[in-house]
C-alpha positions, 0 to 999 in steps of 0.5 A: 166837276165838269169841264169844257177844253177848247182846243186844236189839232197838234197842240201839246198844251191841250193834250197835257190839259186833257190828260191832267183832266183824265188823270183827275177823273174829271169828265170834259167835253172837247171843243176842238176848233179844227174839227167841230168848232170855229175860232169865232165860237171860241172867241164868243166863249172867250173874247180875250182868248190868244192861245189854246187850250181855254179851259172851263171848270163848272162854267167858269174860265180857268185859263190854259194848261198852267192855270189848270195845273195851279187850280187842281193843286 
């Protein structure tokens, strides 16, 4: 399983999502919109995104941290 986490700085839910993925042994690529990616790139990937994180597992949009927790149970 491979994950992509769209995130931003100082985002507690982003941090929790990354910790949960690491705990489950799932490798992830972080796409931080404050560092190496833009908000426009995020909206290209997830046009309806209103919050962060936005998490993809194996190229399928899962949603945010709450949805990730449910999905991994």
